Structures are given as C-alpha cells and as structure tokens.
N, C-alpha and C positions, 0 to 999 in steps of 0.2 A: 215899824206894822201898820201895818194898814185895816179896816174892815171893808165888807160887803155881804148884803144879807144878813145882818149881825154873825159872821163868822169872820174871827183873827186871821189873818195868813200873813205871811212876811216872803217877799221876796228879796233875793239876793244874788250878788253877783258871784257868778264861779269863778274861784283862782283855784290853780293846781299849786302846789308844794313840795316840792321836790328835797331830794336829800343837801342839795345846795343852798337853795333859798333859805330853806330851814336856819341855817347858822344866822344870815344875815338878818331874821324879822326880829329877833329879842322875845320881848312877850306877845306872844297869839292873843288876838281877841277874837271871839266868835264869830263874828262876818268874814274875817281871812281867813276862815277856814273852808273847805270843799262840801258844801253842804248838799244833800240829798233829799228831794223831796221824796217822801212818801205817801202814799193813799191810807184814806182812813176809813180802815175797818175792812178792807177787805180779804174775805175770807172766803173758802169754798164749803158746804156744808152746813149743815145746821148745830146752835150752841145753846147752852145752856142760859137760860135769863138773868142767873142770878150772879152776883159778884161778893158773893157773902165770905170767901176765903181767897186771900192772893195766892198766885199763880209758884213763887218760888216755895212758902211753905207750905203749901201742898205737893210740890217735888221733893222737898226734904222731909216731909213727913212719910216719906216711902224710901227712904234711906238707902241713895243714889251712893256708887263709888266714888265719884267722880260727878262733878256740877260744874258747866262753865256757862255762867250768866252773860260773858259779852256785855258787862257793862259801863268797862272802861272808857276816859277819855280818849280823843284822839292823840293817835303818837305815842301811847302806851306801849309797854315791852313784856308787860305780866298779864296772862290772860288767870285770874285768878279761878280755882277751886274753892267752891261755895262750900263743899259737903266738908264733913269734920277730918278728912285724909288729907286736905291741901294739896294734891299733886296740881301743881302748878303749870301751867301751860305759857305756850311765847307767842306773841303776833309778830310774824316774819314779813316787812312790806316789800312792795318792787320797788323799784330803783326810781320813781317817783314818787313813791307814797304817796298813789290814789289807792292803794290796794293792800289790804282791808281798809275800806273806811269805816273807823268806829263812830260813834254815838247818833246810830241813826235813829228814828222812834222804833221800838218794840215793844214788846213786853214788860211791864212795869217800867218802861221808859225807854232802854237801850237797845240794838241790835246792831249788828256789822254786818257789811257791803264787799264781795267780790266782782272785781270788773273783770273778768275772764284774763284775757292775755295770752301770750304765745310765751316764749321761754324768758320771759319777765313777769312775774305773777306774784301775790301777796298769798299766805296761808297762814293759818293757827299751828303750832306744832304741840302735841300731846306728848310727852316724853312718852317710852315705853313702859306698860306697867300691867300686871295683873289685875289693875283695878278696872281697867278699861280694855283689856282683853283677859279673861279669864282662863286660866289651863286648868284641864283634868289635873285628875289625882297621878296619871300617869306622865303627866308631866310634857306629851306632846300634843294632844288634843284639845278642844277648847270645852272649859266648864260652860255651863248654864250664863247666860246672860240676856240684858237689854238695852238698846241706846237709842235714845230718841233725840231727836231736835227738832227745830223751824224752821223751815225754806221756803224763800220767797223767790222765785225762777223772775230775774228782769227781762227778759230778751231769748229766744227762739237759738239756741248754740248753733255752732258752724259745725258740730262733731258730739259725740259724747263725750259729757262731763260731768263732772264730780264733787257734790259737795260733801260727801266727805266717807275717809278712806279709812278703814283699820285694815291695810295691807300693805304686804310689800310681794309683788306678782311672781311666782305665781298663785302665792297661798295668801287666806284672808278674806275680809269681805268691803263689799264699799256697794254705797248708793250710786247710781247714773242717772243723768238726765237726760233723757235721747236725744240724737240731733237727725239732720234729713237723712244721713246714711241708715239709721234703722229701719229704712222702706216705709214708714210711718206717714210721707206726706209733709206735709207742713205742721203736724203736730205732734208734739213731744209727750214722753211721760215717763213716770218713775220706773227704773228697775232695780230689785235689790240681785247683789251676785256673790254669791258664796261658793268661792271657787272650792273642788270642782264640779260639787252636785248641784248647785242653783243657781238659775240665770233665769229671773222673770219677772216680767212686765206687768204694771197695774193698768192693764186696757179700759178696766173702771173709772179713771181718773185722769183723762187727759187735760194736760196742763194749760191754765190760764197766767198770762204773764202777770208780773205784778201782784199778785195774790198770795197769802200764805199759806202754806202748807204745815201737819202736824205731821212727820214720819217717825214710826218707831220699828226697830228690828226686834223680835226677840228671839231665842233659840234655846231649846231645852236640853241639849244634849242629844237629839235625833231629829228635831223639827223644828222647822222656823215660819214662824209667821211675818208679815209685812203689813202694817198698820200705815192706813193713809186716813187722817181727818178721822179716828175712831173705828175705822172700817178693816177689817183684816182681810189681806191676802194671801192663801195657804189654807193650811199649812203645807210645807215644801219638805219631802224628804231629804234630809242634809246629812246623814248618816254620815257621810265622807267628808264630809267639809274637815281645810286643812287652815287652822290659825294662825297668823303672822304672827308667833313670837319672838317680841324683840324687835319688835317693827314700831317705830312713832306712827303715832294716829294724827292724819292731816285732817283739818276743815278747811275747805274751800280749792284743792290742791287733788288735781290729777297725778302725781308723779309717782305713786307707788304702784299703779295700775296701767300706765302709760297713756291715759288719754287726757283730756283738756282742763284746767282749772276752771273752778264754778265762774258764771256769772247769775250772781244771785246775792240774797240776802240769808241770812243763818244768825239764830239767835239760838239761845236756853238748851244746851249741849249737855245731855245726862246719862250718865254709863250706872247700871245696875249689876251687882254678880249673882242674881237672880233675875226669872222670866214675870215680869209686871201682870197681871190679869188684865182682860179687857176690861175689866170696870174700871181698874186704876187707871189705864190709859184713855177710855172716853171720858174719864171724869177729869184729866190734865187737857185733853184737848176743849174740853167745857170751858171749864176754866180757862185755860189759855187765851181763848177767840175772846175773852170777858175782858181780857188784863192788858188789849194794847192802848197804848197813848195814843190817839188820832193827831195829826198835825196836816192842817191843811198850805199847801206849797205851791206855786206855777213851776211849770217844767223846768225840767233841766237835762241834759244832756250826760247819759253816763257812757255811750260809747260814739263817735263819729263813722259816720259811713268811711270805707277804705276806700280809697283809688286803687284802681283794679285794670288789669289787662285780659281781654278775653279775643278770641278768633270771629272774625267776620261771620255772620250767619247763628253763632250762640248766645244765648241767654246771660245776661249780666245784672246782679242784683246788687242794690247797693241796701244796707240795713244801718239801723241806729238805736241803738239803747236809749230809750229815757224813764226819766218818772217825774211822778208829782201827782196830785190830787185827779182822781180820775171823773171824768173821761179824757183822756188825750186826741188831740187831735194833728193829723199830721199833713202835709201838705209839699208836695215834693216837686223841685225847681230842677229844671233840665235847661241849662244854659238861661238862667233867669225865668223859661217860661214855665206854669204848672204844667205837672205830668204827672201819671197814675191815681193812685185811688187812697182814701184815707186810711193808709196805713204803714204801720212801722218799716216795710222795705218798698220798693220800688223793682221790678223788671223791665228789660224792654231787652228785645231783639237786635244785638250791634249788626250793623252793619258798615261796612269800608267803603267809601269814605265818609258817610255823612255824619254817622255819629263817633267819629273818631275825632279824639280832645274836649270832647265834651265835660261840664260841670253838672255835681249832681250836690245840692243841699235840700235840706228839707226843712221847713218851721212849724213847730210843735206848738200848740196851744191848748189852754185848758180856761175853768173858769177863773184864775186866778192869774196868768199871765201868758207869756209869749217866750219862746229862746227860738234860736238859728243855728244851726249845725255847723259845723267846720265845712268846706269846701272839697267834692272828694272827683276825682278826674279821671275818665274813661280812656285807655288806649284801647284800640281798633286795630288789630294783628291782621295778617293776611298771609303767614305763613305756612308751610307743611313738614310735616315731621315725619319721618317713616321711624316710629319709634323701634318697631321690632321688625327688620328684613326677612324675607323668607330663608329659612337655614337648609342647606346642604342635608340629604339625607340619604341611609343605605335602604332596602326594603328590598324582601323577599319574590320571587316569583311567583305569582296569583293574591299579592297581599295589596290593601291599599296604600296608596300616599297621598299625603296633604302637604302643600305647600302654605304657608300663611304668611302675611302681611297685618303688620299693627304700626296705622297712622293716624295721628289727630293733624288737625289747624283750623284754619279758613273751610266752610262747607258752603256747598256739598261736597263732598269728597266721591269719587268714580274710582274705580278698577278695573284693568285689563288686565290681561296673559299671554306673553307667547311663550312658545316654544322654539328653542336652535337644536335643532338634530341635524347633524352629518356639514356644519357651516351653513344650513338653511334657518332662516327665521322666520315665522310663521302666526299670525291670530289664531287664540285657541277661542274656536266660535261659543257666546256663551259663558264665557269664564270672565265674568263682572262681578263677582265677588271678593271680600279680603280672602278667601281661602279657596286655593284650589284644588282641587281631589281627583287623587286617579284613580282605577278601578284595575285588576285584575292586571298589575302592571308585568311588563314581559321584560325579556332579555333584550330585545331590540330598542327599548326604551335606558337602557344602561348611557350615561354618559351625556341623556340630554340636560340643557340647561332650562329652566321656567325662569319667568323675569315677569316681574309685578310691577305694573305701571299705573301710577295712583297720581290725580291730578286732582284739584281744586279752580276754582274761578280765576286765579290768581298764577298760578306754577304749576310745576307735577314733579315728580321723582320718581325711579326707578331702581330696582335691584333684581339681580338674578342667583340660583340657587341650584346646584345640577344633582342629579337622581343618579344612585347605584343599586343596579338590580343585580341581584345575587341568586345562585339557586339555592334552593332550602337545603339546608345539613341536617336538621333534626330529624330525629327516628320519627316517621309516621304515626300522627295519632287519630285511632277508630273515628270515622263519623258514622257510624251506623247507629242504628237503634234513635235513642234522643239525639246523638250527638250529629243526625243526620237530618233531623228538623230543625235544630237551632240552625245550624249551617247553612238548611234551604233557605233563611232571614237574612244571611248577606250581615254577620257580624264583622265589623272591623277586625275585633280581637278576641277570642275564646278560650280559656283555660279550661280543661275537662279535669286537671288534676287528680289522672290517673296514672301518674308516674312508681315506678317501685319504691321500697324503703332506700330510703341513700341518697335518691337523684336529688339534684341541687338546682335543675331548671325545671320551672314549671312553662311547660311548652304551649305556646299560640298557637294553636289547631289549624288557623285560617290565615292568621298573617305572619308579622314582623314582630311581635310586641312580647317575646320572652320576661319572663318574671326568672326570683331567684328566691327559692327558700331559704329562710332565713332564721334558722331556729333562735338566735341571739342568748340568752340564758333560758331561755324553754327549751319546747320539743314541737317535733312534729313527727303526726302519727299517720303514716300510709295506708291505701289499702281498708279504709274503714266503710263500714257499709253506707250508700248514698242514700237520698232522700226522693227521687224522680222514681214516679210511680213504674209500673213494669222493666226498670232497668236496673242489672246487676253490676252497673259501673261503678265502681267505688269513689272514695271520699278522700279529704284531708281532714285532721283534728288539730286544731293551733293551741299550745297552752303554755302558759306562764311569760308570754309576750314575743311567741311567734309570731313571724307574717310573711307574707308574699311580697317583694319587691317589684316592682313593674319600672323601669325607668321611662322619665318622661318623654312623652310624644304628643305633638297637636292633632293625631289623629284619636286618641284617647279622651281630648279635651274639646270637644267639637264648637264654634263658635255658630253651627247650624242645628235643627233640631238634633236630638237623640235620646239615647237610652242605655241603662245598665241593668243587668239582670245576677241573681246570683240566688243559691242554693244555702240556708242557713238553717245549722244547729245548736242552738246555745247551752251551753252545757250546765250555763251559772246564770243565774236571774237575780235581782236588784237585791233581794233579803239576801244572798248570799255573796253579791259582788260590792252592792252599793257603791256604785259609781256608773258614768257614762261610757262604755264600750264601743270603741268603733269598730266597726261590719266591714266598712269599703270605703276610703279616702282617696280623693284625687284635689286636695285642696293646698294653696300656697298660703304661709300663716304663720311667717317669721316679721315680727314686728323691728322696725314701723315701716318696712314695705306693704304696700297695698294689699290687704286680705283677698283671696278670690277661689275660686273653685268650689268643690261641694264635699260633702260625706256623708256617710249615714249609720249614727246612730243605733245602741241599742241601750233604753235609757234604764236609769234606776227604778222606775215605776211600773217596766217590764212591756213596754210599746216598743215600735223603731220610730225612729224623728230622722225626716231628709232635712239637710242644710245647707241650703245654699249660700254662698259667700258673695257680695260682702255683706249683705244685709243682716248675716245672721240671724236670719229666717226659719223656725222652725216649722215644718209640716209633720205633725205626729200621727200615726197608724197603729193601730191595733189591729192584729187579727179577728176575721168573726167570728169569733169564737165566745158566745156568751157561757159557754159550762166552765170559763176561765175567765169569766168577766170581761174579756176581751183582751186577755192579756198576752204576751209571751211565755211558755210553756219549756220549762229545761227538760233536754231531751226529746224537742219533737223538730222535726222539719219547718222551713218554711220558706217559701218561693218569692223571692222580692224583686218589685221590678218598678224601676224608676222612669218616667217620658218626661220628655220634654219638647213639646211642639212647636214653640218660639211663642205659644197663647199662655199654657197654662203648665205647669209642673202638675205630674199625678202621681201615687206613689200607691202600686197595687199591691197584695198580700195575695199568696195562695189564690191567685187568678180574678180577682175582686180588685174592681179600685176603690179603694180605701179611703184614701184623702187626700185633697190637690191645695192648690192655690193659683193665683194670675200670675204669670212670668211679673207684668207690671207692675205687683203689690210686696215682690222681692227682689230685687234686685239680683242680677247675678252676671256674673265677669268668670267666665271659663277659668280654670286653672294655667298659669303662665301668660295668658292673653295681655299685651303691652310690655312686655318684658323681655329682653334678650336674655338668650340661650347662649352659655357660656360653657357649656357642659358641667355643670357643677352643681346637677340636679339633686335634691335630695336633703336631708337636713343639713342646713348651714347652708346652701347653694345658696347663688346670688340672684338665682332668678325665676325656677320654678319647681314644683314638688314630684315625687313619685305618684304613680298611682300605687295605692296599698293598700293590700287584701288583707285587716284584722289590726290596722293601728291609722293614729293620725300622721304625715310624713315629721310633724313637729313634735312629734311623742309625746303630746298632750292628751289626759283623758286616759281611759283605762284600751288596754289591748285586749281584743275580742278570746272569748274563752267558747270553744266548741268547731263544729266540723263545717268545713267549706265546700263548695264544689258546683260545678259547671256555671264558672261567673262570664258574663260577653258582656262587649260593648257595641254599640250601634251607632251610624249616622244618620239615625230617623227617628222618629217617634212610633215605637209599636204599637200595633192596635188590640183595642181590647181583645180582638178573636184571635191573632196570633198569642197575646199572653197569656188566654187561657188554655190556648193548644199544648204551649211548651206545660204550662204548670201538670195538664191532663195525659201529657208526654204520650200527642196523638196528632197524627199530621192532617193538614187543612184539604178537603174536599168539596168542590163548589160545583155545582150543577146548574147548566146553564141551558134554554132553548135557543134556535135560532133553524130557519129554515125548515120547522119540523122534526130538527135532529136536537138528542142531548148531547152537551157537549161538556167533558170533564175537563178539569183543571187543579192542579195539585201540584205543589211545588217538590215536593218528596215523595219517595215511593214507590209502590209496585200496585197498579188497578188492578183489583179482582172483582169477580162475579158469582151470585148463587142464585137460584130460586128458591134457598132455603134462606131467612133472614139470622137465624143461630150459625149456619154449619153450611160444610160443602163448597165452600167459598175456592176459585181456581183465579189462574193469574189470566187477565184478557189480553189474549196471542198479540203481540205487536203493539199493544196500546202505550201512549206516552201522553204525558200534557196536553192537553186540548185536541183529545181522542171524540170523537163525534160517531153516535149511531142514530138510526131511525129505531122509534121508539113500538118495536112492532114483535109478535109473539107473545111467548108467555111470560111472565110478570120477572124481573130479574132485581136483586139485591145486589147494589156495588158496594165497596170499602176499598181503604187505602191500606197497604200493607207496606211497614217498613221494616226492612230486613234487620 
C-alpha cells in the first residue's frame, strides 16, 4: 500500500494461475491472484447525485426473474442467482484460468472481466430456462422480457464480439460490440441483433474503452427497445423474432452466434419476464453509477501485442489491452526505439528487408506506476499467392466474357494478360487489371487461352484458362420496345422473364447466363401484367418461396464499376410479412467463410435496403411517395436500380436517386472474389453463391412475395439519365451543334420529324445515330420512336 496526493493505491505484480499451478499453490493469497486495475468512476452520461438506495435492493424491488451479481471470489464455480428463483449459473474458465477474472471492482464491490481469446475463452453459462428466455403461450414465440447488464469494453475488438447471447444461431438475440469489419473505422458501437427482424447499431453511443455502460433490452411481444445509459434506441419492429428456446445463455461468449468472445468487464446481469418502464431503467442507471467502488491502480497488461507476419508494403498493427486508473499513456518501442503515438495500438507500413524481424513492445504509464508488455515480433514476407486463378468458361456468341484472377502478397501487385490463339501468344494491350473483359465474343475466339501474369517486386506467377464460344441455342427473346432501350445500354445479362407457363429456363436475352425457374414448395405464375409504362411485356409472380436461380459467374459480380436493375411489385408488405424479404441477392454467406457480395431487401418497415458485404452496411431507401409516408405499397410496381461507380453506392427508385453511401465507408467484396471455383456454387458450395431473384442463396430471411420483371446486370454504373429513361420507357435523344449543323445521337430507335410537336411524325429517310442536318427551312420537331 502506498499513498500519493492523499489517495491510496496498490501496486501488485501480475502472476498467471492456470489449472496446473493451481494444484501446487495450496492456500492462495490476495497478492498471488491476477489483479486487474480498474479506473475510478469512469462512466458515460449523467447520473443522479444521490445514493440513498443501494443498487441490488433497487433491482430486487423490480422483481427480476434471475439476477447474477457476479460477486463471487476468484475461481468460484457457481454464479449465484440473487433472485428468489435461485437459477444459479456456472463459471467456465479458459485453459489458463485467466478469463473470466473474478473479484474485479464493480457495483457494490465486484465485477468480472473477459479477456477475449480465440478458441480458448471463458464465459458464464446460464442454464436454459423460461426465466431468462420467456416463452409465449403458443410455446414457440417469445414472451415479453427485459434483460439488463453493465459492460465495460476494454479494447477495440478484432471483429464482432459478444458480451451476452440468449441465442443459438439462427434464433435468439444477442448484443454485439462491433469490430473493424463493421466499416466504422476505429470506432466501435453496441449493436442489438434479434433474429431475423432486428439488427441495429447505436450510433449515438460510440464506445469509449474502459468506461462502463448500462445496457438494457426490452421486448413486448412485437417491438424491441435497446437502452444505453438510460437512453432508448428504437422502438424496432420485432414481430418476426424467434427465441432460442432450450438454449443456454452465455455471458462473455460468442459461441452461439459464431463470433468472438468479449474483451470487456461485465457486472449485474438481470432478467425480467416483463417490460421495465423507461423510469425504472433510468433509475437503475442513475443508482448504478453511484454504486461503484473506485480503486486506484497502476497499469497492467490485459492482452499483450501478438507477433505477426505481413506482406511487404502492407500495414502491420500491434495492439495492447491494458487497464488501470485513467489516464493511461503508451510509448511503443520498435527495436528499443520510440515509434508511434500515445495510443493503445501502433501501425507501420512493413517493408522488406528493413522491418523484417523487428521487435515491438509498449511501456504503459499512469500516475500510479508503469508496466511493459511482452515483446512481439514482425516478420515481413515477400511471397505472391494466386488465390483464385482464371477459370475456363463457355460463353454464347455475342456475349460478354470475363476472366478473373485474385492474388495477394507483397505489394504493389501488377497484372498483364496474354492470349494464345492458333499457337501464337500475344500481349493484350491495356489489359492491366485483375479482370480481363471480352466484349461480343465470336466463334473465331473459340479455344483461345487467356493467361494472367501477376507480378510483385519480388516474384511473379502465371495461370491460363480457355474460352469456349458456342452458338446460342435458346429461343430468341424479343428486344423491341423497352427491351431495345435496355439492350442499347449494353447489359452483361438481361432476364425479361417473358417465358410461357411451365417454362424452366429464364433466358438471358443478351448473354450467356440463363437462370432456372425454381418453384420449390411455392409457385411461379407466368404472363402476369408487368410494370413498365407503355409496355405489354409480361412478368412473373413468385409465391411461397419460389425463386429464379442463376449460376455464379464473374461477369455477374464485377470487381469494376457495376449496376443492377429490376422491376418489382410486392404483394406482401411489413404488416403482412413481418420479415426481411430478399428481392435480389448475389452474396456468399456461409459461416465461417468470409461474407461477400450484396443483396437487396424489402424491409419490415416497408422500405428497400441495399446491403453490401462484408460490412453489412444497410443503405435504406424508400420511394418518393409522401402519400404513403415514402413507404412501399403492396400491389404497386417499383423500378429499383443500384449503381457502384467505385466511389459511391446509389439506390434509385422510380428514376430518382433516393439514398447512397461512399464505397470507402461500406467495405465491399464481390461475391466469389478470392475464393477458388470448384463447380459447387449454391447453398453448401465451397466457394461462391448463385445470383438469385427472390431469395438469399443461404436461405436466410424471407423470400420475396410478388412480381418481378426486366432484371439486368451491367459492368458499369448507369447514369442518372439512363436510369430515368429506363423508368419512363423512353429512348435517349441527344442533339448537338457542330459546323452550323444539328447532330442527332441516339443508341436505339428510329429518328422521326414533324412540323407539329403533337402529331404527324414520319421517319427521317436514311437517318441513323450521328445524323446531321442544317437548321434551315420551316421549324421541325424531332423524336425517337422505338418499335
């Protein structure tokens, strides 16, 4: 014990106690335990100044169905339920007995700490019970409930971490602490996930580490609220919520939802079989913030920086988790010399050979002492890996064709392509990207071999694939009227869905990417009225889980700019469906493989949402329809377009740009990129997923109920003008002047003229796009007619 400035503090040597050493210790003394310094009264938000009532009495007065105070001393096995129901839980320790750490400072004395971890982690297991997961009278849905706990995140997690889960995927609910893969930079937030209907982040509370937060979830059978420090986020429509009946509750573990355990302190976990009022919740927060027992400690390391290997030219980040009375200061050392800033992490751009075998450690100080982390070593690699070589493909005459290679390793990585035809190999001018695009392939290219040559500063690698070109065998699809307008803008694939009743093939009218009509246990109705203005072309209606399945192809998932467009008419909206309904999807989403691709939802709140992965970034868009509160209306057609120009995502509805986001803020990896193709596309495949109309390929969330028509994919971002013309079913006519003449440019249709703006139009003899005429004689009006 020592004193400084009139404050008492303790400096204690850190010692780890695992299962083996426990047996030889005999009697444990307080100084032999791993002691975690805690900050003094570190909370976010205002609290009441009075401490007239103690915290546990306040909680018990509101009749919790289970209440875990987590007051037990280190190495206890039972976490006692302080409610009258006595539903005790159990401490499950990691292999080294370092997580959870019991006996940490908290409300009315103690809390516990979780140190994260990979496959070796600790948690608290609460046996399955209707007291912690109430069940409604029907025996399958959730009853009303409240759950509350205090959480102290101690460091930025490496990915989504879970302080509590009342879940067994795909059912139940949990709270997340978001990691860097949430697309929020270095800022983490709390998220509430109630499958399948609620996934919401609390953007009003960016997390400050080593500060305590009071978290409360309420559910009344239809709507959920997520309170942070007494402030409600929501309500969220949760009528489709499916509880994890029969599953144990885990505190500090992500095993039930497939994510990582918590790197955080937890205290005072309570469950109720009713909905607490906002007044009760705010009272719990106010009294709780005045019930912590402050202790002043020098710094100690919770998680040491970890040795790592990175490729030359890429960033290497070392991070330390530390605790102690605030403020903490960090001095990083590289090979013994200062580097970086006063931060819990340091990042360098690793270069070979200068940074290879470098050592990193950090000295952490505060007003009460200092400690030094273990040493971590950086290995800088020079390799080049061709993760996904180009694959041989078969394409129809006139189609686009794409060969794609995915490589990683030391940077910079450069690309070049060659073609071998009739035994002669030549470089392809300008082919310097990871994807080689061929336009309007011909039978003369049949059998050509296209080779990707990938190089970095240290080595190179090559791989080739062949192109088979075949004549089209599908019945011809009409490309007149609206079809001509779309085809003129050069889509990669275009499904008009004009087939007759009983057809099994959804023909790609312009390319090589036919789909399969898949009724499943539902039904497909052909020949229903479409939504395109001035057009009699029919559409299809999907019901009961029916879909259109298009096999994976790199052309449908460009790593360049791209667009997708469709016409949809929902027959069921939120009040009737109560679930997210998937309109379009090109997303690989089979845990534990990396999520990638995108999908378009019809949301329970009657808006659309475009969701790029792996960031799970929702871009929400409702139609410009004030009469219906800008919500989707059942039975109404909507023209929906998503564009990605590599700078911004934009969602257009009915010809208008409704919502968007910078691509840099919503990390995106196309479906299949970087995963070898082995022909097993689709649910359960080992590499990538189908492009699906009406469902996610992993069969998560609801299927689309309604009509679909005129769906197309492009290898560039459609312009606002093109989208507006598609929505209006109108051709584009551009008039310019040059040398005193008028020049008419139009991608499709027939140029017509008249002296009367309203009638009397006739074809201009011999005119084609680029037609010029001198502006002399009587006044003339011009238009484009699309047969």
